[in-house]
N, C-alpha and C positions, 0 to 999 in steps of 0.2 A: 481641935483638928475637927476640919469639914470632912463630912462623909464623902467620897470621891465613886459615882455611881458609873456602871460600864457604860458604855457609850451606846443608845440606843440602837444604833445601826453596824452592827460588828460588820468588819471587811468579810467579805465571803471572796473563799476562791471559785473562779467558772469552775464547772463538772468537768472532766478530761476530754469528753464528744465537745464541747463549746468555744476551744480556747484558738480556735484560728489553724491555717495550716504551718506546718512546722515548714522550715528553710528545705527540708530534702523533699517534703512533698510534693511543692514547688516546682522544686529542679527537675523532678524527677516527671511532673505534669507538663513542663514544658519539652522535654525533650520528646517525651511521646506526643505533642502536637506538632514538634518539628518534622518527626517522623513521618506522622500522618502527610503535613504538606508537602515533603517532598516525593511520598508516594505516587500523591496526587498529581505531580509536577511530571514525572515520570511517565505517568498513566498517559496525560496526556501528548507528552511528546511523542509517543508510542503509537497512541493515535493516531495521529496527524501524518508520521509515515503511512500507516496502512494508507489512510487517504491518497498518500502524495501515491502510492503504488498503484491503485485500485484506478487514478485517474489516467496516468501513464499505460495502463494498459487499457483502457479505454480508446483512450489514444490509438494507440498503436491497434488495436483491434478494429477498431471504424477505417484505419488506413489498409489495412491489408482486405477486410470489406469490400471498399469503393473499388481498389485496383480489380476484384477479384470480377466487379459486376463491369468494369470497366474495358474491362476486356472481353465480355460476354456480350454487352450490348455494339460493341464498335467494334467487333468483328475485327479487332488488333490483330495483330502480327502471333499467330499462333503456330509457324510454320515450325516443324523438326527440325532444329540443327544440331541435336545433340541436347543434351541434359545440361545446357549452360545456364545460370542464373540471368536474371537482366540486369540492366544498369540499377545501382541500389537506388532507392527512394528513401529521405533521411523520413527517421518519425522522430520530429520535434514535441519539446514537455515544455511551455514555458517560456519557449526561444531559444531552447537548448535543443542540441541533435544528443540523442540520445540512445540510436539506433535506425536501424536501417530495416527496408522491408521491399522484396524481390520477388520475381517467380521463375518457376521453370517449366517449358513446356516439353512432355516427352510423350511416346506410344504409352495407352494402357497398360496396367499389368495385364500380362498374359495375352497381347494382343497386339494386334501392328495398325496403324491408324487407316491403312490401307482396305483392310479388312472389314473393320467395324466402320471408320469414318468417323472416329472419334480420337482427339485428344485428351490429354490426362494434362492441367494447371493445378498446379502446386504453389500457392501465394502462401513464401512465411515473412512476419512482423518478427526482428529479436529487438530487445533492447535490455538497456542496464542501468541501473537506479539505483543509487544508496548503495552499489555492489554488489546488488543482486539480480542475477542477470534471469529473463524469460523471453518467453515467445509464442507467437499464436501460430495457426498456419490450415488454410484453406484449403481444399481440394476438389475439384470439379472437372466432369465433363463435358468438351464443347466438341458441337463437330468440326472435322478438319478441314482446312480451307479447300 
């Protein structure tokens, strides 16, 4: 009878740390990756919303400032007629009307226009974007007409 010798390379089991990922580890890693990507996508959406609100505010601010400047340089109708607002001027954002701007001419606080020859002009722009309302207001004294 021939003598059996052991195989020169016995099958070795891989040490526990080198056996690869288990199914559970792969599932957990996938879930963590998906949550991270969803968090980033949500953050980008929030950032875009902040940028849109800033652009709308900047446009409304520029409109209110331009109204105030044109009232001062053109010597416009600054006659007192009671604290009535002017006709509204639309505030536009990318072709959509999101609010309006108007101004009110009145006597300065604590005075009359005849006494100090000044009128107070208040320009207000109000707008609403994505359900968030906001406004900007400028106040300036001008010589009475």
